[in-house]
N, CA, C and O atoms as a Tripos MOL2 file, in Angstrom:
@<TRIPOS>MOLECULE
protein
  264   263    66     0     0
PROTEIN
NO_CHARGES

@<TRIPOS>ATOM
      1 N        -177.0140 -115.5670  188.3120 N.3       1 MET1
      2 CA       -178.4160 -115.7330  187.3080 C.3       1 MET1
      3 C        -180.1200 -115.8970  188.3760 C.2       1 MET1
      4 O        -181.1530 -115.2390  188.2440 O.2       1 MET1
      5 N        -179.7570 -117.2030  189.5270 N.am      2 MET2
      6 CA       -180.7200 -117.5260  189.9180 C.3       2 MET2
      7 C        -181.5660 -116.6480  190.7250 C.2       2 MET2
      8 O        -182.6990 -116.1920  190.5680 O.2       2 MET2
      9 N        -180.3690 -116.5160  191.9480 N.am      3 HIS3
     10 CA       -180.8480 -115.1210  192.5120 C.3       3 HIS3
     11 C        -181.3940 -114.4550  192.2710 C.2       3 HIS3
     12 O        -182.5430 -114.3670  192.7050 O.2       3 HIS3
     13 N        -180.7080 -113.3650  191.1940 N.am      4 ARG4
     14 CA       -181.4610 -112.5590  190.6860 C.3       4 ARG4
     15 C        -182.6690 -112.7560  189.9810 C.2       4 ARG4
     16 O        -183.2150 -111.6710  189.7760 O.2       4 ARG4
     17 N        -183.2590 -113.6580  189.5590 N.am      5 LEU5
     18 CA       -184.8170 -113.9640  189.1080 C.3       5 LEU5
     19 C        -185.5870 -113.9900  190.4800 C.2       5 LEU5
     20 O        -186.6580 -113.4300  190.7120 O.2       5 LEU5
     21 N        -184.7440 -114.8380  191.4420 N.am      6 LYS6
     22 CA       -185.4380 -114.7560  192.7490 C.3       6 LYS6
     23 C        -185.9670 -113.1800  192.7020 C.2       6 LYS6
     24 O        -187.1930 -113.1040  192.7900 O.2       6 LYS6
     25 N        -185.5810 -112.4720  192.6350 N.am      7 THR7
     26 CA       -186.2670 -111.6030  193.6680 C.3       7 THR7
     27 C        -187.0110 -110.2750  192.4390 C.2       7 THR7
     28 O        -186.9610 -110.6110  191.2550 O.2       7 THR7
     29 N        -187.4600 -109.2880  192.6590 N.am      8 GLN8
     30 CA       -189.0920 -109.2220  192.2860 C.3       8 GLN8
     31 C        -188.0440 -107.9550  191.3600 C.2       8 GLN8
     32 O        -188.0160 -108.1780  190.1500 O.2       8 GLN8
     33 N        -187.4300 -107.0180  191.7100 N.am      9 VAL9
     34 CA       -186.4940 -106.1040  190.7670 C.3       9 VAL9
     35 C        -185.8420 -107.5160  189.6040 C.2       9 VAL9
     36 O        -186.5400 -107.9940  188.7100 O.2       9 VAL9
     37 N        -184.7370 -107.8600  189.8350 N.am     10 GLY10
     38 CA       -184.0980 -108.9960  188.7670 C.3      10 GLY10
     39 C        -185.4680 -109.4490  187.4720 C.2      10 GLY10
     40 O        -185.3360 -109.3920  186.2500 O.2      10 GLY10
     41 N        -186.5380 -109.8200  188.1420 N.am     11 ARG11
     42 CA       -187.1200 -110.5720  187.4600 C.3      11 ARG11
     43 C        -187.7130 -109.1310  186.4450 C.2      11 ARG11
     44 O        -187.9330 -109.2500  185.2400 O.2      11 ARG11
     45 N        -187.9070 -107.7700  187.2380 N.am     12 GLY12
     46 CA       -189.0100 -106.8110  186.1250 C.3      12 GLY12
     47 C        -187.7830 -106.3590  185.3250 C.2      12 GLY12
     48 O        -188.0540 -106.2110  184.1330 O.2      12 GLY12
     49 N        -186.0840 -106.0110  185.7550 N.am     13 ILE13
     50 CA       -185.0210 -106.1140  184.3540 C.3      13 ILE13
     51 C        -184.8030 -106.8050  183.5920 C.2      13 ILE13
     52 O        -184.3960 -106.5560  182.4570 O.2      13 ILE13
     53 N        -185.1220 -108.2180  184.2560 N.am     14 TYR14
     54 CA       -184.7650 -109.2350  182.3590 C.3      14 TYR14
     55 C        -186.1510 -109.4320  181.6850 C.2      14 TYR14
     56 O        -186.2060 -109.6030  180.4680 O.2      14 TYR14
     57 N        -187.2870 -109.4110  182.4640 N.am     15 ARG15
     58 CA       -189.0890 -109.1720  181.7390 C.3      15 ARG15
     59 C        -188.3340 -108.2860  180.1380 C.2      15 ARG15
     60 O        -188.3060 -108.8530  179.0460 O.2      15 ARG15
     61 N        -187.4950 -106.0500  180.5090 N.am     16 LEU16
     62 CA       -188.0310 -105.6690  179.8100 C.3      16 LEU16
     63 C        -186.6690 -106.4310  178.9450 C.2      16 LEU16
     64 O        -186.1020 -105.4780  178.4100 O.2      16 LEU16
     65 N        -186.0830 -107.4230  178.6630 N.am     17 ARG17
     66 CA       -185.0100 -107.4290  177.8970 C.3      17 ARG17
     67 C        -186.2030 -108.1740  176.2070 C.2      17 ARG17
     68 O        -185.9660 -108.6190  175.0840 O.2      17 ARG17
     69 N        -187.1410 -107.9550  176.8600 N.am     18 LYS18
     70 CA       -187.9620 -109.3030  175.5980 C.3      18 LYS18
     71 C        -188.9850 -108.5060  174.9660 C.2      18 LYS18
     72 O        -189.6610 -109.0300  174.0810 O.2      18 LYS18
     73 N        -189.2810 -106.7750  175.4530 N.am     19 GLN19
     74 CA       -189.3230 -106.6010  174.8610 C.3      19 GLN19
     75 C        -189.1040 -104.8030  174.1890 C.2      19 GLN19
     76 O        -189.7530 -103.8700  173.7150 O.2      19 GLN19
     77 N        -188.1300 -105.0840  174.4600 N.am     20 THR20
     78 CA       -186.4960 -103.7440  174.2140 C.3      20 THR20
     79 C        -186.2020 -104.0840  172.8430 C.2      20 THR20
     80 O        -186.8940 -103.8660  171.8490 O.2      20 THR20
     81 N        -184.8130 -104.7820  172.9490 N.am     21 VAL21
     82 CA       -183.7220 -105.2890  171.5540 C.3      21 VAL21
     83 C        -183.9070 -107.0270  170.7220 C.2      21 VAL21
     84 O        -184.1120 -107.5860  169.6450 O.2      21 VAL21
     85 N        -183.6000 -107.3010  172.4610 N.am     22 GLU22
     86 CA       -183.1580 -108.5520  171.4280 C.3      22 GLU22
     87 C        -184.2200 -109.2600  170.6910 C.2      22 GLU22
     88 O        -183.9300 -110.4550  170.6350 O.2      22 GLU22
     89 N        -185.7470 -108.8990  169.8870 N.am     23 PRO23
     90 CA       -186.8410 -109.1270  169.4070 C.3      23 PRO23
     91 C        -185.5470 -109.4860  168.0980 C.2      23 PRO23
     92 O        -185.0120 -110.4840  167.6150 O.2      23 PRO23
     93 N        -185.4760 -107.7550  167.9070 N.am     24 VAL24
     94 CA       -185.0000 -107.8660  166.4850 C.3      24 VAL24
     95 C        -183.5130 -108.8730  166.1720 C.2      24 VAL24
     96 O        -183.5970 -109.4960  165.1140 O.2      24 VAL24
     97 N        -182.7490 -108.9980  166.6300 N.am     25 PHE25
     98 CA       -181.1420 -109.3970  166.9290 C.3      25 PHE25
     99 C        -182.1730 -110.3700  166.0640 C.2      25 PHE25
    100 O        -182.1170 -110.1990  164.8470 O.2      25 PHE25
    101 N        -183.3430 -111.6230  166.6690 N.am     26 GLY26
    102 CA       -183.7080 -113.0290  166.3800 C.3      26 GLY26
    103 C        -184.7750 -112.8540  165.6440 C.2      26 GLY26
    104 O        -185.7720 -113.5740  165.7040 O.2      26 GLY26
    105 N        -184.5840 -111.5620  164.6540 N.am     27 ILE27
    106 CA       -185.7910 -112.2240  163.6950 C.3      27 ILE27
    107 C        -184.4270 -111.1340  162.4360 C.2      27 ILE27
    108 O        -184.7270 -110.6190  161.3590 O.2      27 ILE27
    109 N        -183.6400 -111.1240  162.8190 N.am     28 ILE28
    110 CA       -182.3710 -110.1690  161.6360 C.3      28 ILE28
    111 C        -182.1790 -111.6440  161.3640 C.2      28 ILE28
    112 O        -182.1270 -112.0540  160.2040 O.2      28 ILE28
    113 N        -182.0090 -112.9150  163.0010 N.am     29 LYS29
    114 CA       -180.8080 -114.2390  162.3220 C.3      29 LYS29
    115 C        -181.6720 -114.9420  161.4500 C.2      29 LYS29
    116 O        -181.3210 -115.4900  160.4050 O.2      29 LYS29
    117 N        -183.5410 -114.8850  162.2150 N.am     30 SER30
    118 CA       -183.8260 -116.1960  162.0570 C.3      30 SER30
    119 C        -184.8190 -115.4210  160.0460 C.2      30 SER30
    120 O        -185.0890 -116.1250  159.0740 O.2      30 SER30
    121 N        -185.0030 -114.2380  160.1580 N.am     31 VAL31
    122 CA       -186.0880 -114.5050  159.6350 C.3      31 VAL31
    123 C        -185.1870 -114.1270  158.2970 C.2      31 VAL31
    124 O        -185.5390 -114.5780  157.2080 O.2      31 VAL31
    125 N        -184.0680 -113.3250  158.4060 N.am     32 MET32
    126 CA       -183.3540 -111.9570  157.3050 C.3      32 MET32
    127 C        -182.7010 -112.9720  157.0860 C.2      32 MET32
    128 O        -182.7150 -113.0330  155.8570 O.2      32 MET32
    129 N        -181.7800 -114.3460  157.6800 N.am     33 GLY33
    130 CA       -181.2750 -115.2580  157.4480 C.3      33 GLY33
    131 C        -179.6710 -114.7740  157.6770 C.2      33 GLY33
    132 O        -178.6300 -115.4240  157.5830 O.2      33 GLY33
    133 N        -179.8810 -113.5540  157.9710 N.am     34 PHE34
    134 CA       -178.2680 -112.8180  158.6940 C.3      34 PHE34
    135 C        -177.5420 -113.3740  160.0610 C.2      34 PHE34
    136 O        -177.7870 -112.8680  161.1560 O.2      34 PHE34
    137 N        -176.3390 -114.8060  159.8330 N.am     35 ARG35
    138 CA       -175.8070 -115.5240  160.5470 C.3      35 ARG35
    139 C        -174.4460 -114.6610  161.0780 C.2      35 ARG35
    140 O        -174.1550 -114.3690  162.2380 O.2      35 ARG35
    141 N        -173.6600 -114.3340  159.7370 N.am     36 GLN36
    142 CA       -172.6130 -113.8620  160.6940 C.3      36 GLN36
    143 C        -171.7550 -112.7280  159.7400 C.2      36 GLN36
    144 O        -172.2150 -112.3710  158.6560 O.2      36 GLN36
    145 N        -171.2370 -112.5190  159.9490 N.am     37 PHE37
    146 CA       -170.2290 -110.9430  158.7010 C.3      37 PHE37
    147 C        -169.8050 -111.9930  157.1710 C.2      37 PHE37
    148 O        -169.6490 -113.2140  157.1600 O.2      37 PHE37
    149 N        -169.7440 -111.4260  156.4740 N.am     38 SER38
    150 CA       -169.1520 -111.8910  155.4620 C.3      38 SER38
    151 C        -168.0580 -111.1350  155.1820 C.2      38 SER38
    152 O        -167.9000 -111.4790  154.0110 O.2      38 SER38
    153 N        -167.1040 -110.2820  155.4200 N.am     39 LEU39
    154 CA       -166.2770 -109.0000  155.3710 C.3      39 LEU39
    155 C        -165.8790 -109.0130  157.2700 C.2      39 LEU39
    156 O        -166.4930 -108.8910  158.3300 O.2      39 LEU39
    157 N        -164.1920 -109.2880  156.7010 N.am     40 ARG40
    158 CA       -163.1150 -108.8500  157.6230 C.3      40 ARG40
    159 C        -163.4800 -107.3680  158.1030 C.2      40 ARG40
    160 O        -164.5380 -106.8920  157.6900 O.2      40 ARG40
    161 N        -162.6260 -106.5760  158.9910 N.am     41 GLY41
    162 CA       -162.5930 -105.6390  159.6250 C.3      41 GLY41
    163 C        -163.6070 -105.2130  160.7280 C.2      41 GLY41
    164 O        -164.6880 -105.6740  161.0950 O.2      41 GLY41
    165 N        -162.7250 -103.9920  161.1760 N.am     42 LEU42
    166 CA       -163.9400 -103.7730  162.0970 C.3      42 LEU42
    167 C        -164.9750 -102.1860  161.1950 C.2      42 LEU42
    168 O        -166.1910 -102.1350  161.3780 O.2      42 LEU42
    169 N        -164.3480 -101.2100  160.4140 N.am     43 THR43
    170 CA       -165.1270 -101.1160  159.6800 C.3      43 THR43
    171 C        -165.5890 -101.1680  158.5150 C.2      43 THR43
    172 O        -166.0210 -100.1620  157.9530 O.2      43 THR43
    173 N        -165.5710 -102.3640  157.9590 N.am     44 ARG44
    174 CA       -166.0240 -103.3250  156.9020 C.3      44 ARG44
    175 C        -166.9760 -104.2560  157.6380 C.2      44 ARG44
    176 O        -167.4380 -105.1940  156.9890 O.2      44 ARG44
    177 N        -167.1770 -104.1740  158.3650 N.am     45 VAL45
    178 CA       -168.2290 -105.2370  159.2650 C.3      45 VAL45
    179 C        -169.1780 -103.8720  160.0930 C.2      45 VAL45
    180 O        -170.2960 -104.1050  160.5510 O.2      45 VAL45
    181 N        -168.8320 -103.1210  160.1420 N.am     46 GLN46
    182 CA       -169.8240 -102.3040  160.9980 C.3      46 GLN46
    183 C        -170.2990 -101.6050  159.5130 C.2      46 GLN46
    184 O        -170.8940 -100.5530  159.7460 O.2      46 GLN46
    185 N        -170.2240 -101.8310  158.3820 N.am     47 GLY47
    186 CA       -170.8200 -100.9760  157.4310 C.3      47 GLY47
    187 C        -171.9910 -102.0090  157.0180 C.2      47 GLY47
    188 O        -173.2040 -101.8230  156.9170 O.2      47 GLY47
    189 N        -171.1400 -103.2570  156.7980 N.am     48 GLU48
    190 CA       -172.0270 -104.4030  156.6850 C.3      48 GLU48
    191 C        -173.3020 -104.7930  157.4170 C.2      48 GLU48
    192 O        -174.1070 -105.5830  156.9240 O.2      48 GLU48
    193 N        -173.4910 -104.1350  158.7810 N.am     49 TRP49
    194 CA       -174.2870 -103.6710  159.9500 C.3      49 TRP49
    195 C        -175.5680 -102.9500  160.2050 C.2      49 TRP49
    196 O        -176.7070 -103.0590  160.6600 O.2      49 TRP49
    197 N        -174.1710 -101.6500  159.2900 N.am     50 SER50
    198 CA       -175.4800 -100.7390  159.0030 C.3      50 SER50
    199 C        -176.1440 -101.4630  157.6910 C.2      50 SER50
    200 O        -177.3360 -101.7260  157.8510 O.2      50 SER50
    201 N        -175.6720 -101.7780  156.6090 N.am     51 LEU51
    202 CA       -177.0220 -102.2350  155.5660 C.3      51 LEU51
    203 C        -178.2590 -103.5150  155.8050 C.2      51 LEU51
    204 O        -179.2170 -103.7610  155.0710 O.2      51 LEU51
    205 N        -177.7950 -104.2960  157.2670 N.am     52 VAL52
    206 CA       -178.3400 -105.0100  158.0230 C.3      52 VAL52
    207 C        -179.4540 -104.3080  158.0930 C.2      52 VAL52
    208 O        -180.4920 -104.4690  157.4520 O.2      52 VAL52
    209 N        -179.1540 -103.3910  159.0310 N.am     53 CYS53
    210 CA       -180.1480 -102.6260  160.5250 C.3      53 CYS53
    211 C        -180.9170 -102.1030  159.7480 C.2      53 CYS53
    212 O        -182.1070 -102.1130  160.0660 O.2      53 CYS53
    213 N        -180.3770 -101.2440  158.0190 N.am     54 LEU54
    214 CA       -181.2480 -100.2060  157.0000 C.3      54 LEU54
    215 C        -182.2830 -101.2810  156.2640 C.2      54 LEU54
    216 O        -183.4860 -101.0540  156.1330 O.2      54 LEU54
    217 N        -181.6660 -102.4000  155.8400 N.am     55 ALA55
    218 CA       -183.3040 -103.2220  155.3880 C.3      55 ALA55
    219 C        -183.9010 -103.5950  156.7920 C.2      55 ALA55
    220 O        -185.0090 -103.0570  156.8060 O.2      55 ALA55
    221 N        -183.7260 -104.1830  157.8500 N.am     56 TRP56
    222 CA       -184.8370 -104.2410  158.7460 C.3      56 TRP56
    223 C        -185.1460 -103.0260  158.7180 C.2      56 TRP56
    224 O        -186.2770 -103.0580  158.2350 O.2      56 TRP56
    225 N        -184.9030 -101.9980  158.9080 N.am     57 ASN57
    226 CA       -186.2200 -100.8200  158.7370 C.3      57 ASN57
    227 C        -186.6730 -100.6140  157.7170 C.2      57 ASN57
    228 O        -187.6870  -99.9280  157.5870 O.2      57 ASN57
    229 N        -186.0380 -101.1560  156.7300 N.am     58 VAL58
    230 CA       -187.0240 -100.5620  155.3320 C.3      58 VAL58
    231 C        -188.2690 -101.8180  155.2500 C.2      58 VAL58
    232 O        -189.3770 -101.6370  154.7460 O.2      58 VAL58
    233 N        -187.6590 -103.4710  156.0410 N.am     59 LYS59
    234 CA       -188.4040 -104.2250  155.4890 C.3      59 LYS59
    235 C        -189.5170 -103.4020  156.8240 C.2      59 LYS59
    236 O        -190.7330 -103.4400  156.6320 O.2      59 LYS59
    237 N        -188.9720 -102.7160  158.0860 N.am     60 ARG60
    238 CA       -190.6110 -102.6960  159.4440 C.3      60 ARG60
    239 C        -191.5260 -101.7410  158.2410 C.2      60 ARG60
    240 O        -192.6590 -102.0010  157.8360 O.2      60 ARG60
    241 N        -190.7790 -100.7530  157.8930 N.am     61 MET61
    242 CA       -191.5280  -98.8070  157.6870 C.3      61 MET61
    243 C        -192.8780  -99.5020  156.7330 C.2      61 MET61
    244 O        -194.0550  -99.1510  156.8140 O.2      61 MET61
    245 N        -192.1830 -100.8070  155.6390 N.am     62 ALA62
    246 CA       -192.8960 -101.5470  155.0050 C.3      62 ALA62
    247 C        -194.3830 -102.1260  155.8230 C.2      62 ALA62
    248 O        -195.5830 -101.8920  155.9750 O.2      62 ALA62
    249 N        -193.4690 -102.8810  156.1270 N.am     63 VAL63
    250 CA       -194.9940 -103.6240  157.5180 C.3      63 VAL63
    251 C        -195.8450 -102.6010  158.2490 C.2      63 VAL63
    252 O        -197.0650 -102.7630  158.2150 O.2      63 VAL63
    253 N        -195.4500 -101.7930  158.7610 N.am     64 LEU64
    254 CA       -196.8290 -100.7290  158.7550 C.3      64 LEU64
    255 C        -197.2000  -99.8310  158.4430 C.2      64 LEU64
    256 O        -197.9650  -99.1720  159.1470 O.2      64 LEU64
    257 N        -196.8550  -99.5080  157.4240 N.am     65 ARG65
    258 CA       -197.7690  -98.5420  156.1400 C.3      65 ARG65
    259 C        -198.3600  -99.4230  155.0610 C.2      65 ARG65
    260 O        -198.2400  -99.1170  153.8740 O.2      65 ARG65
    261 N        -198.8980 -100.3460  155.3940 N.am     66 LEU66
    262 CA       -200.0080 -101.3930  155.1190 C.3      66 LEU66
    263 C        -201.0870 -101.2570  155.6530 C.2      66 LEU66
    264 O        -201.9850 -102.0750  155.4500 O.2      66 LEU66
@<TRIPOS>BOND
     1     1     2 1
     2     2     3 1
     3     3     4 2
     4     3     5 am
     5     5     6 1
     6     6     7 1
     7     7     8 2
     8     7     9 am
     9     9    10 1
    10    10    11 1
    11    11    12 2
    12    11    13 am
    13    13    14 1
    14    14    15 1
    15    15    16 2
    16    15    17 am
    17    17    18 1
    18    18    19 1
    19    19    20 2
    20    19    21 am
    21    21    22 1
    22    22    23 1
    23    23    24 2
    24    23    25 am
    25    25    26 1
    26    26    27 1
    27    27    28 2
    28    27    29 am
    29    29    30 1
    30    30    31 1
    31    31    32 2
    32    31    33 am
    33    33    34 1
    34    34    35 1
    35    35    36 2
    36    35    37 am
    37    37    38 1
    38    38    39 1
    39    39    40 2
    40    39    41 am
    41    41    42 1
    42    42    43 1
    43    43    44 2
    44    43    45 am
    45    45    46 1
    46    46    47 1
    47    47    48 2
    48    47    49 am
    49    49    50 1
    50    50    51 1
    51    51    52 2
    52    51    53 am
    53    53    54 1
    54    54    55 1
    55    55    56 2
    56    55    57 am
    57    57    58 1
    58    58    59 1
    59    59    60 2
    60    59    61 am
    61    61    62 1
    62    62    63 1
    63    63    64 2
    64    63    65 am
    65    65    66 1
    66    66    67 1
    67    67    68 2
    68    67    69 am
    69    69    70 1
    70    70    71 1
    71    71    72 2
    72    71    73 am
    73    73    74 1
    74    74    75 1
    75    75    76 2
    76    75    77 am
    77    77    78 1
    78    78    79 1
    79    79    80 2
    80    79    81 am
    81    81    82 1
    82    82    83 1
    83    83    84 2
    84    83    85 am
    85    85    86 1
    86    86    87 1
    87    87    88 2
    88    87    89 am
    89    89    90 1
    90    90    91 1
    91    91    92 2
    92    91    93 am
    93    93    94 1
    94    94    95 1
    95    95    96 2
    96    95    97 am
    97    97    98 1
    98    98    99 1
    99    99   100 2
   100    99   101 am
   101   101   102 1
   102   102   103 1
   103   103   104 2
   104   103   105 am
   105   105   106 1
   106   106   107 1
   107   107   108 2
   108   107   109 am
   109   109   110 1
   110   110   111 1
   111   111   112 2
   112   111   113 am
   113   113   114 1
   114   114   115 1
   115   115   116 2
   116   115   117 am
   117   117   118 1
   118   118   119 1
   119   119   120 2
   120   119   121 am
   121   121   122 1
   122   122   123 1
   123   123   124 2
   124   123   125 am
   125   125   126 1
   126   126   127 1
   127   127   128 2
   128   127   129 am
   129   129   130 1
   130   130   131 1
   131   131   132 2
   132   131   133 am
   133   133   134 1
   134   134   135 1
   135   135   136 2
   136   135   137 am
   137   137   138 1
   138   138   139 1
   139   139   140 2
   140   139   141 am
   141   141   142 1
   142   142   143 1
   143   143   144 2
   144   143   145 am
   145   145   146 1
   146   146   147 1
   147   147   148 2
   148   147   149 am
   149   149   150 1
   150   150   151 1
   151   151   152 2
   152   151   153 am
   153   153   154 1
   154   154   155 1
   155   155   156 2
   156   155   157 am
   157   157   158 1
   158   158   159 1
   159   159   160 2
   160   159   161 am
   161   161   162 1
   162   162   163 1
   163   163   164 2
   164   163   165 am
   165   165   166 1
   166   166   167 1
   167   167   168 2
   168   167   169 am
   169   169   170 1
   170   170   171 1
   171   171   172 2
   172   171   173 am
   173   173   174 1
   174   174   175 1
   175   175   176 2
   176   175   177 am
   177   177   178 1
   178   178   179 1
   179   179   180 2
   180   179   181 am
   181   181   182 1
   182   182   183 1
   183   183   184 2
   184   183   185 am
   185   185   186 1
   186   186   187 1
   187   187   188 2
   188   187   189 am
   189   189   190 1
   190   190   191 1
   191   191   192 2
   192   191   193 am
   193   193   194 1
   194   194   195 1
   195   195   196 2
   196   195   197 am
   197   197   198 1
   198   198   199 1
   199   199   200 2
   200   199   201 am
   201   201   202 1
   202   202   203 1
   203   203   204 2
   204   203   205 am
   205   205   206 1
   206   206   207 1
   207   207   208 2
   208   207   209 am
   209   209   210 1
   210   210   211 1
   211   211   212 2
   212   211   213 am
   213   213   214 1
   214   214   215 1
   215   215   216 2
   216   215   217 am
   217   217   218 1
   218   218   219 1
   219   219   220 2
   220   219   221 am
   221   221   222 1
   222   222   223 1
   223   223   224 2
   224   223   225 am
   225   225   226 1
   226   226   227 1
   227   227   228 2
   228   227   229 am
   229   229   230 1
   230   230   231 1
   231   231   232 2
   232   231   233 am
   233   233   234 1
   234   234   235 1
   235   235   236 2
   236   235   237 am
   237   237   238 1
   238   238   239 1
   239   239   240 2
   240   239   241 am
   241   241   242 1
   242   242   243 1
   243   243   244 2
   244   243   245 am
   245   245   246 1
   246   246   247 1
   247   247   248 2
   248   247   249 am
   249   249   250 1
   250   250   251 1
   251   251   252 2
   252   251   253 am
   253   253   254 1
   254   254   255 1
   255   255   256 2
   256   255   257 am
   257   257   258 1
   258   258   259 1
   259   259   260 2
   260   259   261 am
   261   261   262 1
   262   262   263 1
   263   263   264 2
@<TRIPOS>SUBSTRUCTURE
     1 MET1         2 RESIDUE 1 A MET
     2 MET2         6 RESIDUE 1 A MET
     3 HIS3        10 RESIDUE 1 A HIS
     4 ARG4        14 RESIDUE 1 A ARG
     5 LEU5        18 RESIDUE 1 A LEU
     6 LYS6        22 RESIDUE 1 A LYS
     7 THR7        26 RESIDUE 1 A THR
     8 GLN8        30 RESIDUE 1 A GLN
     9 VAL9        34 RESIDUE 1 A VAL
    10 GLY10       38 RESIDUE 1 A GLY
    11 ARG11       42 RESIDUE 1 A ARG
    12 GLY12       46 RESIDUE 1 A GLY
    13 ILE13       50 RESIDUE 1 A ILE
    14 TYR14       54 RESIDUE 1 A TYR
    15 ARG15       58 RESIDUE 1 A ARG
    16 LEU16       62 RESIDUE 1 A LEU
    17 ARG17       66 RESIDUE 1 A ARG
    18 LYS18       70 RESIDUE 1 A LYS
    19 GLN19       74 RESIDUE 1 A GLN
    20 THR20       78 RESIDUE 1 A THR
    21 VAL21       82 RESIDUE 1 A VAL
    22 GLU22       86 RESIDUE 1 A GLU
    23 PRO23       90 RESIDUE 1 A PRO
    24 VAL24       94 RESIDUE 1 A VAL
    25 PHE25       98 RESIDUE 1 A PHE
    26 GLY26      102 RESIDUE 1 A GLY
    27 ILE27      106 RESIDUE 1 A ILE
    28 ILE28      110 RESIDUE 1 A ILE
    29 LYS29      114 RESIDUE 1 A LYS
    30 SER30      118 RESIDUE 1 A SER
    31 VAL31      122 RESIDUE 1 A VAL
    32 MET32      126 RESIDUE 1 A MET
    33 GLY33      130 RESIDUE 1 A GLY
    34 PHE34      134 RESIDUE 1 A PHE
    35 ARG35      138 RESIDUE 1 A ARG
    36 GLN36      142 RESIDUE 1 A GLN
    37 PHE37      146 RESIDUE 1 A PHE
    38 SER38      150 RESIDUE 1 A SER
    39 LEU39      154 RESIDUE 1 A LEU
    40 ARG40      158 RESIDUE 1 A ARG
    41 GLY41      162 RESIDUE 1 A GLY
    42 LEU42      166 RESIDUE 1 A LEU
    43 THR43      170 RESIDUE 1 A THR
    44 ARG44      174 RESIDUE 1 A ARG
    45 VAL45      178 RESIDUE 1 A VAL
    46 GLN46      182 RESIDUE 1 A GLN
    47 GLY47      186 RESIDUE 1 A GLY
    48 GLU48      190 RESIDUE 1 A GLU
    49 TRP49      194 RESIDUE 1 A TRP
    50 SER50      198 RESIDUE 1 A SER
    51 LEU51      202 RESIDUE 1 A LEU
    52 VAL52      206 RESIDUE 1 A VAL
    53 CYS53      210 RESIDUE 1 A CYS
    54 LEU54      214 RESIDUE 1 A LEU
    55 ALA55      218 RESIDUE 1 A ALA
    56 TRP56      222 RESIDUE 1 A TRP
    57 ASN57      226 RESIDUE 1 A ASN
    58 VAL58      230 RESIDUE 1 A VAL
    59 LYS59      234 RESIDUE 1 A LYS
    60 ARG60      238 RESIDUE 1 A ARG
    61 MET61      242 RESIDUE 1 A MET
    62 ALA62      246 RESIDUE 1 A ALA
    63 VAL63      250 RESIDUE 1 A VAL
    64 LEU64      254 RESIDUE 1 A LEU
    65 ARG65      258 RESIDUE 1 A ARG
    66 LEU66      262 RESIDUE 1 A LEU
């Protein structure tokens, strides 16, 4: 990792991580309080994650409309 961050290309790629998806996961964990899944099984977890994503999108739409 240190070698990657020493190169110009590596720093550019790592810099993109901040602006794409990772902040959303941090907000879901800290602001929305979603730390772990309540259900077991892949299909149930996928359904629960879909609800979390839906809640995030509705929250985001409400903020952007104001």
